[in-house]
C-alpha positions in Angstrom: 0.0 0.0 0.0 1.4 3.4 -1.0 -0.2 6.8 -0.5 1.1 10.3 -0.3 -1.5 12.6 1.0 -0.9 16.1 -0.3 -2.4 19.0 1.6 -5.4 20.4 -0.4 -5.5 17.6 -3.0 -7.7 14.5 -3.4 -6.6 11.4 -1.5 -5.5 8.4 -3.5 -4.2 5.0 -2.5 -2.2 2.6 -4.6 -2.3 -1.1 -4.0 -0.1 -3.8 -5.6 1.0 -7.4 -4.9 4.5 -8.1 -3.6 6.8 -9.7 -6.2 10.4 -10.8 -6.6 13.3 -8.4 -6.1 14.0 -8.2 -9.9 10.4 -7.6 -10.9 10.0 -4.3 -12.8 6.2 -3.8 -12.9 4.2 -4.8 -9.7 0.8 -6.5 -10.2 -1.9 -4.1 -9.2 -4.5 -5.1 -6.7 -8.0 -4.5 -8.1 -10.4 -6.3 -5.7 -9.7 -4.6 -2.3 -12.0 -2.8 0.0 -10.3 0.5 0.9 -11.8 2.4 3.9 -10.7 5.9 4.8 -10.9 7.4 8.3 -10.3 11.0 9.4 -9.5 11.8 13.1 -10.7 8.3 13.8 -14.1 8.6 12.1 -15.1 6.8 8.9 -15.2 9.0 5.9 -15.7 6.9 2.8 -14.8 3.8 0.8 -12.4 4.6 -1.9 -13.3 3.3 -5.4 -10.9 1.5 -7.8 -10.1 3.6 -10.9 -7.7 1.2 -12.7 -4.2 0.0 -12.2 -4.5 -0.4 -8.5 -5.5 3.2 -7.8 -8.3 3.9 -5.4 -9.8 7.3 -4.8 -12.9 9.1 -3.5 -14.0 12.6 -3.0 -12.0 13.4 0.1 -9.3 16.2 0.1 -6.5 16.0 2.5 -6.6 18.8 5.2 -3.7 20.1 7.2 -3.3 19.0 10.9 -5.8 16.2 10.6 -5.0 12.5 11.1 -5.9 10.0 8.3 -5.9 6.3 8.5 -6.7 3.6 5.9 -7.9 0.1 6.3 -7.5 -2.3 3.4 -9.3 -5.6 3.2 -8.1 -8.0 0.5 -9.7 -11.5 0.2 -7.2 -14.1 1.4 -4.8 -11.6 3.1 -4.4 -9.9 6.4 -6.0 -6.5 6.7 -3.6 -3.7 6.0 -3.5 -0.5 8.1 -1.8 2.9 7.5 -1.8 6.0 9.5 -0.4 9.6 9.0 -1.0 13.2 9.9 -1.1 15.9 7.2 1.4 18.7 8.1 0.8 22.4 7.6 2.5 24.3 4.8 5.7 25.8 5.9 5.8 29.6 6.0 9.0 31.0 4.3 9.5 34.6 5.4 12.6 35.6 3.4 15.2 34.3 0.9 18.6 35.9 0.2 21.8 35.2 -1.6 25.3 35.4 -0.2 27.9 35.6 -3.0 31.1 33.6 -2.9 30.0 31.5 0.1 31.9 28.4 -0.9 33.8 26.7 -3.8 32.7 23.9 -6.0 34.8 20.9 -7.0 36.6 23.0 -9.7 37.4 25.8 -7.4 34.8 28.2 -8.7 33.1 30.5 -6.3 29.4 29.6 -5.5 26.7 31.4 -3.6 24.7 30.3 -0.6 20.9 30.6 -0.5 19.6 31.7 2.8 16.1 30.5 3.5 14.2 31.9 6.6 11.1 30.0 7.7 8.9 29.8 10.7 8.8 26.7 12.9 7.5 25.5 16.3 10.2 24.3 18.6 7.6 22.7 20.9 6.7 20.2 18.2 8.9 17.9 16.2 8.5 19.0 12.6 10.0 17.7 9.3 10.9 19.5 6.1 12.3 19.0 2.7 13.4 21.6 0.1 14.7 22.1 -3.4 16.1 25.1 -5.2 15.8 26.1 -8.9 18.1 28.9 -10.1 19.1 30.6 -13.3 21.9 33.2 -13.9 22.4 35.0 -17.1 25.4 37.2 -18.1 25.6 40.0 -20.7 29.1 41.3 -21.5 29.3 44.8 -23.0 32.3 45.9 -25.1 32.4 49.4 -26.7 28.7 49.8 -26.1 27.6 46.5 -27.7 26.7 43.1 -26.3 29.8 41.0 -26.8 28.5 37.7 -25.5 25.8 36.2 -23.3 25.8 32.9 -21.4 23.7 31.4 -18.7 23.8 28.7 -16.0 20.8 26.9 -14.7 20.4 24.3 -12.0 18.1 22.4 -9.8 19.4 21.1 -6.5 18.2 19.3 -3.4 21.6 19.1 -1.7 24.0 21.5 -0.2 27.8 21.4 -1.0 30.4 21.8 1.7 27.5 21.9 4.2 28.2 24.1 7.2 24.6 24.7 8.3 24.1 23.3 11.9 20.7 21.8 11.1 22.0 20.0 8.0 25.1 19.0 9.8 22.9 17.5 12.6 21.2 15.3 9.9 24.6 13.9 8.8 23.6 14.5 5.2 23.8 17.1 2.5 20.2 16.5 1.5 17.8 19.3 2.1 15.8 17.0 4.3 15.7 18.0 7.9 13.9 18.3 11.2 13.6 21.2 13.7 15.2 18.9 16.4 17.9 21.5 17.3 16.0 24.7 16.5 15.1 26.5 19.6 13.5 29.6 18.1 10.3 30.1 16.2 12.2 31.1 13.1 15.3 29.7 11.5 17.6 30.7 8.5 18.8 27.6 6.6 22.1 28.1 4.8 22.2 26.1 1.5 25.6 26.3 -0.3 24.6 26.2 -3.9 26.1 23.7 -6.4 25.9 26.1 -9.3 28.1 29.0 -10.1 26.6 32.4 -10.1 29.6 34.4 -11.2 31.7 32.6 -13.8 31.9 33.9 -17.3 34.2 33.4 -20.4 35.7 35.7 -23.0 35.9 32.8 -25.5 39.6 32.5 -25.1 40.3 36.1 -26.1 42.1 38.8 -24.0 39.3 41.3 -23.8 38.6 44.0 -21.2 34.8 44.3 -21.0 33.2 47.7 -20.4 30.8 46.0 -18.0 29.4 42.6 -17.1 25.7 42.6 -16.3 24.2 39.7 -14.4 20.5 38.8 -14.1 18.6 35.7 -12.9 16.3 34.3 -10.4 16.2 31.8 -7.5 13.0 29.8 -6.7 12.8 27.8 -3.4 10.3 25.0 -2.9 9.8 23.8 0.6 7.4 21.1 2.0 6.3 20.2 5.5 6.4 16.4 5.6 5.1 13.8 7.9 7.6 11.9 10.1 7.0 8.7 8.0 8.0 10.5 4.8 11.2 11.8 6.6 12.0 8.3 7.8 11.4 6.8 4.3 13.7 9.4 2.6 16.4 8.7 5.2 16.3 4.9 4.5 16.1 5.6 0.7 19.3 7.8 1.1 21.0 4.9 2.9 20.0 2.5 0.1 21.3 4.8 -2.6 24.7 5.3 -1.0 27.6 4.9 -3.5 27.7 1.5 -5.2 24.6 0.4 -3.2 22.8 -1.0 -6.3 26.0 -2.7 -7.6 26.9 -4.3 -4.3 23.4 -5.4 -3.7 23.1 -7.5 -6.8 26.6 -8.8 -6.4 25.5 -10.1 -3.0 28.3 -8.3 -1.2 26.0 -6.4 1.2 22.9 -7.3 3.1 19.7 -6.0 1.3 18.2 -3.0 3.0 14.5 -2.9 3.8 13.1 0.5 3.0 11.1 2.2 5.8 7.5 1.0 5.9 4.7 2.2 8.2 2.0 -0.2 6.7 0.8 -2.8 9.2 0.5 -6.4 7.9 2.2 -5.4 4.6 4.8 -3.1 3.0 4.6 0.4 1.8 4.2 4.0 2.8 1.1 5.9 4.0 2.4 9.4 4.4 1.6 13.1 3.8 3.3 16.3 2.6 2.4 20.0 2.4 4.3 21.7 -0.4 4.8 25.4 -1.0 6.7 27.2 -3.7 8.3 30.7 -3.1 9.3 32.8 -6.1 12.0 34.6 -4.2 15.0 36.5 -5.6 15.3 38.2 -8.9 18.8 39.6 -9.9 19.0 42.6 -12.2 
């Protein structure tokens, strides 16, 4: 059983039958009775819509608990449970130039993301960043050349942010475990270069170099089960994990599951996108 309840969107549950490790396409389960509960009260029976997908009319609402009971003839009854988190509130995004160096020694910026949190409650987040920087080189009053760099990232290079360091990972997947205030500014060292430019191999002194661009931050509040799953997924995807697994040189790792009497993930997220910084 797999379901990701998204704040504000219709609830869907996917059911499939377990298969061998090397199977590519799981067999969908089409004859299940799927019952949805909200805050312990029965809401509706989800209807099969093909390929093991069950849905109804319910929309996931923040700060409510949802559970699912799945009855399949001949099998133990499956149970899943989660709470839909609230959307995070991002209050500010800024760029620090020349914050770190990439693998080639080029100066890279840091994206500073300020958001609200509640230190009295364990909360979990994931984030990603899209950025584009464009350069226009003027020589004797005319545009000599223009280039651009674009990137999407969900990791921080040369991580020095305390919250990310506490996670032991460069993924933008974290909790508020060590945050003691109601706001926090996360420092994400970008893996793209916001400054580099080229003169196409010629010794040219430009009259001016104009840079423009934008940075877009996406941030989600996530349920603890989603956080735990992503952590176990990261451990599985460590360097050479796939190769070593099929060579039989390591013990296979079971990904996190919170489905009782079965396998899978019944979890929730609350995404928000912030169009943040424009450079001119």
